[in-house]
C-alpha positions as CSV (number, residue, x, y, z in Angstrom):
1,M,0.0,0.0,0.0
2,A,2.8,2.4,0.7
3,S,4.7,1.4,-2.5
4,T,5.8,4.2,-4.9
5,A,3.3,4.6,-7.7
6,N,4.8,4.8,-11.2
7,A,2.1,6.9,-12.8
8,L,3.0,10.5,-12.2
9,S,4.4,12.9,-9.7
10,P,2.7,16.3,-10.3
11,S,2.8,19.2,-7.8
12,L,0.0,21.5,-7.0
13,S,-0.8,24.3,-4.6
14,A,-4.1,24.6,-2.6
15,A,-5.0,27.7,-4.6
16,N,-3.9,26.8,-8.1
17,S,-3.5,23.2,-9.3
18,S,-2.9,21.3,-12.5
19,I,-2.7,17.6,-12.6
20,S,-1.7,15.5,-15.6
21,K,-3.5,12.3,-16.3
22,P,-2.2,9.1,-14.7
23,K,-1.2,6.3,-16.9
24,T,-3.9,4.1,-15.5
25,L,-6.9,4.8,-13.3
26,H,-5.4,2.6,-10.6
27,D,-2.0,4.1,-10.3
28,F,-1.6,7.6,-9.0
29,Y,0.7,9.7,-6.9
30,L,-0.3,13.1,-5.7
31,R,2.0,15.4,-3.7
32,F,1.6,19.0,-2.6
33,K,4.3,21.6,-3.0
34,N,4.4,22.0,0.8
35,P,6.8,19.2,2.0
36,N,4.7,18.9,5.2
37,A,1.5,18.4,3.3
38,I,-0.2,15.4,1.7
39,S,0.9,12.4,0.0
40,L,-1.8,10.1,-1.5
41,R,-0.5,6.8,-2.8
42,S,-2.1,3.8,-4.3
43,K,-1.2,0.7,-6.2
44,R,-3.3,-1.6,-8.3
45,V,-4.3,-3.8,-5.5
46,G,-6.0,-2.5,-2.4
47,L,-7.1,1.0,-1.3
48,P,-5.5,4.4,-1.0
49,V,-3.4,5.4,1.9
50,L,-3.7,9.1,2.8
51,R,-1.0,10.6,4.9
52,L,-1.6,14.0,6.6
53,S,0.9,16.2,8.2
54,G,0.3,19.8,9.2
55,I,-1.6,21.0,6.1
56,T,-2.2,24.7,5.8
57,S,-4.2,26.2,3.1
58,P,-3.7,29.8,1.8
59,R,-7.4,29.9,1.0
60,V,-8.5,29.9,4.6
61,S,-8.0,33.1,6.7
62,A,-9.3,34.5,9.9
63,S,-9.7,38.2,10.6
64,S,-9.0,39.4,14.2
65,A,-7.1,36.1,14.6
66,Q,-4.7,35.7,17.5
67,L,-1.4,34.2,16.7
68,M,-0.3,31.1,18.7
69,H,2.4,33.0,20.5
70,Q,0.2,35.8,21.6
71,S,-1.3,35.9,25.1
72,V,-4.7,34.2,25.2
73,G,-5.7,36.6,27.9
74,E,-5.8,39.5,25.5
75,A,-9.3,41.1,25.6
76,S,-11.4,40.5,22.5
77,S,-13.5,43.2,20.9
78,R,-17.1,43.0,19.9
79,A,-16.1,42.7,16.3
80,P,-16.3,39.0,15.5
81,T,-13.5,36.9,14.4
82,I,-14.3,35.6,10.9
83,V,-13.0,32.3,9.5
84,E,-13.8,31.9,5.8
85,V,-14.7,28.5,4.4
86,D,-13.6,28.7,0.7
87,L,-15.8,26.5,-1.5
88,G,-16.1,28.7,-4.6
89,N,-19.7,29.8,-5.0
90,R,-20.7,27.9,-1.8
91,S,-18.2,29.8,0.4
92,Y,-19.4,31.2,3.7
93,P,-18.1,32.9,6.8
94,I,-17.9,31.6,10.4
95,Y,-18.5,34.4,12.8
96,I,-17.0,33.9,16.3
97,G,-17.4,36.1,19.3
98,S,-19.2,37.2,22.4
99,G,-22.6,38.9,22.1
100,L,-23.1,38.2,18.4
101,L,-26.8,37.5,18.8
102,D,-27.1,41.2,19.8
103,Q,-25.7,42.2,16.4
104,P,-28.7,41.6,14.0
105,E,-26.9,42.7,10.9
106,L,-24.7,39.5,11.0
107,L,-27.7,37.2,10.6
108,Q,-29.9,39.4,8.5
109,R,-27.3,39.7,5.7
110,H,-27.6,36.0,5.1
111,V,-31.4,35.6,5.2
112,H,-32.8,34.9,1.7
113,G,-36.5,35.9,1.2
114,K,-38.9,37.1,3.8
115,R,-39.7,33.9,5.7
116,V,-37.6,32.1,8.2
117,L,-38.1,28.8,10.0
118,V,-36.0,28.3,13.2
119,V,-35.4,24.7,14.1
120,T,-34.5,24.2,17.8
121,N,-35.2,21.9,20.7
122,N,-37.0,22.1,24.0
123,T,-33.8,22.7,25.9
124,V,-32.2,25.5,23.8
125,G,-35.5,27.1,22.6
126,P,-36.5,28.6,26.0
127,L,-33.0,30.0,26.4
128,Y,-32.3,31.6,23.1
129,L,-35.2,31.4,20.6
130,D,-36.6,34.9,21.5
131,K,-33.1,36.4,21.1
132,V,-32.7,34.8,17.7
133,V,-36.1,35.9,16.6
134,D,-35.2,39.5,17.7
135,A,-31.9,39.3,15.8
136,L,-33.7,38.2,12.7
137,T,-36.5,40.8,12.8
138,R,-35.0,43.9,14.5
139,G,-35.3,46.8,12.1
140,N,-36.4,44.3,9.5
141,P,-40.3,44.2,9.7
142,N,-40.7,42.5,6.3
143,V,-39.3,39.2,7.7
144,S,-41.6,36.8,9.5
145,V,-40.2,34.0,11.7
146,E,-41.8,30.7,12.7
147,S,-40.2,27.9,14.8
148,V,-40.4,24.2,15.3
149,I,-39.3,22.8,18.6
150,L,-38.0,19.2,18.6
151,P,-37.3,16.9,21.5
152,D,-33.7,17.1,22.8
153,G,-31.3,14.2,22.4
154,E,-29.3,12.0,20.1
155,K,-32.1,9.3,20.3
156,Y,-34.4,11.7,18.4
157,K,-32.0,12.2,15.5
158,N,-34.2,10.0,13.2
159,M,-36.7,10.1,10.4
160,E,-39.7,10.5,12.6
161,T,-38.4,13.6,14.2
162,L,-37.1,15.0,10.9
163,M,-40.6,14.8,9.5
164,K,-41.8,17.3,12.1
165,V,-39.6,19.9,10.4
166,F,-41.1,19.1,7.0
167,D,-44.6,19.0,8.4
168,K,-44.1,22.5,9.8
169,A,-42.5,23.9,6.6
170,I,-45.3,22.5,4.4
171,E,-48.0,23.6,6.9
172,L,-46.6,27.2,6.6
173,R,-46.4,26.9,2.8
174,L,-42.8,28.0,2.8
175,D,-41.2,28.4,-0.7
176,R,-37.8,28.1,-2.1
177,R,-36.9,31.6,-1.0
178,C,-37.2,30.7,2.7
179,T,-34.3,30.3,5.1
180,F,-34.0,27.5,7.8
181,V,-32.0,28.4,10.9
182,A,-30.5,25.7,13.1
183,L,-30.4,26.8,16.8
184,G,-28.9,24.2,19.0
185,G,-26.2,21.5,19.2
186,G,-25.0,19.0,16.7
187,V,-28.2,17.0,16.5
188,I,-30.3,20.1,15.7
189,G,-27.7,21.3,13.2
190,D,-27.5,18.0,11.4
191,M,-31.3,17.6,11.2
192,C,-32.0,21.2,10.2
193,G,-29.3,21.0,7.5
194,F,-30.7,17.8,6.1
195,A,-34.2,19.2,6.1
196,A,-32.9,22.3,4.3
197,A,-31.1,20.1,1.7
198,A,-34.2,18.0,1.0
199,F,-37.1,20.5,1.4
200,L,-38.2,21.6,-2.1
201,R,-34.8,20.1,-3.2
202,G,-32.8,22.7,-1.3
203,V,-33.4,25.9,0.6
204,N,-31.0,28.2,2.4
205,F,-30.0,27.6,6.0
206,I,-27.9,29.2,8.7
207,Q,-26.1,27.5,11.6
208,I,-26.3,29.0,15.2
209,P,-24.5,26.3,17.2
210,T,-24.8,26.5,21.0
211,T,-22.5,23.7,22.2
212,V,-18.8,23.3,22.0
213,M,-19.2,20.2,19.9
214,A,-21.3,22.0,17.3
215,Q,-19.2,25.2,17.4
216,V,-15.8,23.5,16.8
217,D,-17.0,20.7,14.5
218,S,-20.5,19.7,13.4
219,S,-21.8,23.1,12.3
220,V,-18.8,23.6,9.9
221,G,-18.4,21.7,6.6
222,G,-21.9,20.9,5.5
223,K,-22.3,17.3,6.8
224,T,-26.0,16.9,7.6
225,G,-28.1,13.8,8.3
226,I,-29.8,11.5,10.7
227,N,-29.1,8.1,12.4
228,H,-30.4,4.7,11.5
229,T,-30.9,1.9,14.0
230,L,-28.0,0.0,12.4
231,G,-25.6,2.9,12.3
232,K,-24.9,6.6,13.0
233,N,-25.3,9.3,10.3
234,L,-25.9,6.8,7.6
235,I,-28.6,8.9,6.0
236,G,-27.8,12.5,5.0
237,A,-26.3,14.9,2.5
238,F,-23.4,17.3,2.1
239,Y,-25.1,20.7,2.2
240,Q,-23.4,24.0,3.1
241,P,-24.9,26.8,5.2
242,Q,-25.0,30.4,4.3
243,C,-23.1,31.2,7.4
244,V,-22.2,29.9,10.9
245,L,-22.7,32.3,13.8
246,I,-21.0,31.3,17.0
247,D,-22.0,33.4,19.9
248,T,-19.7,32.2,22.7
249,D,-22.0,33.5,25.3
250,T,-24.3,30.6,24.6
251,L,-21.8,28.4,26.3
252,N,-22.6,30.0,29.6
253,T,-25.7,27.7,29.9
254,L,-23.9,24.6,28.7
255,P,-23.8,21.7,31.2
256,D,-20.3,20.6,32.2
257,R,-20.7,17.2,30.6
258,E,-21.6,18.8,27.3
259,L,-18.6,21.1,27.6
260,A,-16.2,18.1,28.1
261,S,-17.8,16.2,25.2
262,G,-17.0,19.1,22.8
263,L,-13.4,19.2,23.9
264,A,-12.9,15.7,22.5
265,E,-13.2,17.2,19.0
266,V,-10.8,20.1,19.9
267,I,-8.2,17.5,21.0
268,K,-8.7,15.6,17.8
269,Y,-7.5,18.6,15.6
270,G,-4.2,18.7,17.5
271,L,-3.7,15.0,17.2
272,I,-4.2,14.6,13.4
273,R,-2.8,17.8,12.0
274,D,-1.8,20.6,14.5
275,A,0.8,19.6,17.0
276,K,1.3,23.1,18.2
277,F,-2.4,23.4,19.0
278,F,-2.2,20.2,20.9
279,E,0.7,21.5,23.0
280,W,-1.4,24.7,23.6
281,Q,-4.2,22.5,24.8
282,E,-2.0,20.6,27.2
283,K,-1.0,23.9,28.9
284,N,-4.5,25.4,28.8
285,M,-6.9,22.5,29.5
286,P,-7.6,23.8,33.0
287,K,-8.7,27.1,31.5
288,L,-10.9,25.4,29.0
289,M,-12.5,23.3,31.7
290,A,-13.0,26.5,33.8
291,R,-14.7,28.2,30.7
292,D,-12.1,30.9,30.5
293,P,-13.6,33.1,27.8
294,S,-10.3,34.0,26.0
295,A,-9.1,30.4,26.1
296,M,-12.4,29.1,24.8
297,A,-12.6,31.6,22.1
298,Y,-9.1,30.7,20.9
299,A,-9.9,27.0,21.0
300,I,-13.0,27.5,18.9
301,K,-11.3,29.7,16.4
302,R,-8.3,27.4,15.9
303,S,-10.6,24.4,15.6
304,C,-12.7,26.1,13.0
305,E,-9.6,27.1,11.0
306,N,-8.5,23.5,11.0
307,K,-11.9,22.3,9.9
308,A,-12.3,25.0,7.3
309,E,-8.9,24.2,5.8
310,V,-9.7,20.5,5.4
311,V,-13.2,21.1,4.0
312,S,-11.9,23.6,1.5
313,L,-9.5,21.0,0.2
314,D,-11.9,18.0,0.3
315,E,-15.6,19.0,0.7
316,K,-17.2,15.6,0.2
317,E,-14.7,13.4,2.0
318,G,-12.8,12.0,-0.9
319,G,-9.9,11.2,1.4
320,L,-8.4,14.0,3.3
321,R,-11.6,15.0,5.1
322,A,-12.0,11.5,6.4
323,T,-9.0,12.1,8.7
324,L,-11.3,14.4,10.8
325,N,-12.9,11.1,11.9
326,L,-10.1,10.0,14.2
327,G,-11.7,7.7,16.8
328,H,-15.1,8.0,15.2
329,T,-15.3,4.5,13.8
330,F,-14.9,3.0,17.2
331,G,-16.9,5.9,18.7
332,H,-19.9,5.5,16.4
333,A,-19.9,1.7,17.2
334,I,-20.2,2.6,20.9
335,E,-23.1,5.1,20.3
336,T,-24.9,2.6,18.1
337,G,-24.2,-0.5,20.2
338,F,-24.7,1.1,23.6
339,G,-27.8,3.1,22.6
340,Y,-28.0,6.6,21.1
341,G,-27.9,9.2,23.8
342,Q,-26.5,6.9,26.5
343,W,-23.1,8.5,25.9
344,L,-22.6,11.9,24.4
345,H,-20.9,11.9,21.0
346,G,-17.7,13.4,22.4
347,E,-17.5,10.8,25.1
348,A,-17.8,8.0,22.6
349,V,-15.2,9.7,20.4
350,A,-12.8,10.0,23.3
351,A,-12.9,6.3,24.1
352,G,-12.8,5.6,20.3
353,T,-9.7,7.8,20.0
354,V,-7.9,5.8,22.8
355,M,-8.7,2.6,20.9
356,A,-7.4,4.1,17.6
357,V,-4.2,5.2,19.4
358,D,-3.8,1.8,21.0
359,M,-4.1,0.2,17.6
360,S,-1.6,2.7,16.1
361,Y,0.9,1.7,18.9
362,R,0.4,-2.0,18.3
363,L,1.2,-1.4,14.6
364,G,4.4,0.3,15.7
365,W,3.4,3.6,14.1
366,I,3.7,5.8,17.2
367,D,5.7,5.7,20.4
368,D,4.4,5.3,23.9
369,S,5.0,8.9,24.8
370,I,2.2,9.9,22.5
371,V,-0.1,7.3,24.0
372,K,0.6,8.7,27.5
373,R,0.0,12.3,26.5
374,I,-3.3,11.4,24.9
375,H,-4.5,9.5,28.0
376,N,-3.4,12.4,30.2
377,I,-5.2,15.1,28.2
378,L,-8.5,13.1,27.9
379,Q,-8.4,12.5,31.7
380,Q,-7.8,16.2,32.3
381,A,-10.9,16.9,30.2
382,K,-12.8,14.3,32.3
383,L,-13.6,12.2,29.2
384,P,-13.8,8.3,29.2
385,T,-10.8,6.4,28.0
386,T,-12.5,3.0,27.7
387,P,-15.7,1.9,26.1
388,P,-18.8,0.8,28.2
389,E,-18.4,-2.6,29.8
390,T,-21.4,-3.9,27.9
391,M,-19.6,-3.4,24.5
392,T,-18.4,-6.7,23.1
393,V,-15.9,-7.5,20.3
394,E,-18.8,-8.8,18.1
395,M,-20.8,-5.6,18.7
396,F,-17.9,-3.5,17.6
397,K,-17.4,-5.6,14.5
398,S,-21.0,-5.8,13.4
399,V,-21.5,-2.0,13.6
400,M,-18.1,-1.2,12.1
401,A,-19.0,-3.4,9.1
402,V,-21.5,-0.8,7.9
403,D,-19.4,2.2,8.6
404,K,-19.3,4.8,5.9
405,K,-15.6,4.4,5.5
406,V,-15.9,0.7,4.4
407,A,-15.0,0.3,0.7
408,D,-15.1,-2.9,-1.3
409,G,-15.7,-4.8,2.0
410,L,-12.5,-3.4,3.7
411,L,-12.8,-1.1,6.7
412,R,-10.5,1.9,6.4
413,L,-9.4,3.6,9.6
414,I,-7.9,6.9,10.7
415,L,-4.8,6.0,12.7
416,L,-1.8,8.0,14.0
417,K,1.5,7.5,12.4
418,G,4.8,9.2,13.0
419,P,5.3,12.3,15.2
420,L,2.4,14.0,16.9
421,G,0.2,15.8,14.4
422,N,0.4,13.1,11.7
423,C,-2.2,10.5,10.7
424,V,-3.1,8.1,7.9
425,F,-6.4,7.0,6.4
426,S,-5.9,3.5,5.3
427,G,-7.2,0.0,4.9
428,D,-3.7,-1.3,4.7
429,Y,-3.0,-2.5,8.2
430,D,-2.5,-5.8,10.0
431,G,-6.0,-7.1,10.9
432,K,-4.5,-8.8,14.0
433,A,-3.8,-5.3,15.5
434,L,-7.5,-4.4,15.2
435,D,-8.5,-7.7,16.8
436,D,-6.0,-7.3,19.6
437,T,-7.2,-3.8,20.3
438,L,-10.9,-4.9,20.4
439,H,-10.1,-7.8,22.7
440,A,-7.9,-5.5,25.0
441,F,-10.9,-3.1,25.5
442,C,-13.7,-5.6,25.7
443,K,-14.4,-8.5,28.1
444,S,-15.7,-10.7,25.4
């Protein structure tokens, strides 16, 4: 799998690329000009191996952005930090800052038409729905806003609940000029986005994430969908929002468990592609757990920058974007096998990350110092490092067999390889290492 392909060796930049045709459809070799970027190699037998190391894209920029060496304690202004997601005519801004829901012009510039449907749940709605309605309508009397309030929880991320959004939209006779607004965490964002993608074959929508998990990950990149009883997020679409508005003040009402869950995704970015960010997290995890506003704002901004860079290069998960799923194959198996909502998504991903790291170590791809650092930071974040005791080897295997990253019957995994901040997406691994990892973490 890691053999040198003999087809071609072009170079390209993230902004301006030209690739000559390979000699065959099966042989290709793609390398970025940046020596610390991507190499994507394949041979005629098997599946591609994607290696990722510290990719940076000149297409992604953040205004008002703090540099890594600056003090995180510096006061932030009311002007939002803006991270741009560059996707051509589907590009959009991510606004990050305190009090952004009190700046109606940010939302109103992205509303298409005169009718808005806010999709929220019975936890977030009582807290922020009125504020969002005011932000959408203040000084803008021509816009009318309706809402649909869904039950809260991962177990409701299904077709039955999704139909409530369609029912409301059809009842209101909304047309293709309407705008859907997702107000809530990742479940609401995924369902609202999928509803927007499907209603009348596509209407505009806006993300207003209110959890750390949604702010640093799920609201950015256009992945939308619902769960199936046999697997998580198996039904959905890639559908980009008009904007993402992250008002960090909404985290003031977030339960501690939800806060920790979101930090699992923050940690992930450091592990797969941003070693300096991981080192910053090791020093600042106590501040994040204490909800220090400046530290949290920086963690959200840097996470969004990492996500935006990857999405800009690989919108529909052709290879590179899959690396954002470190720990998710194991984690999704936990969520499905243990029961949706029993563990939060980030809790399952944390345990799944430890399992992926264990497998990487068994393969000889990382040293034990990385294993120890990952255990330590997850424990600091009060996240689980083992799956539930009820999970069995067979449960893991049966759910992982229908994972979205299975291709031609072979399960591809995101594993760490080399120094911190490097990973591979590959089906080219010794299956015994996977079996040994599963048996090490399961009683049966």
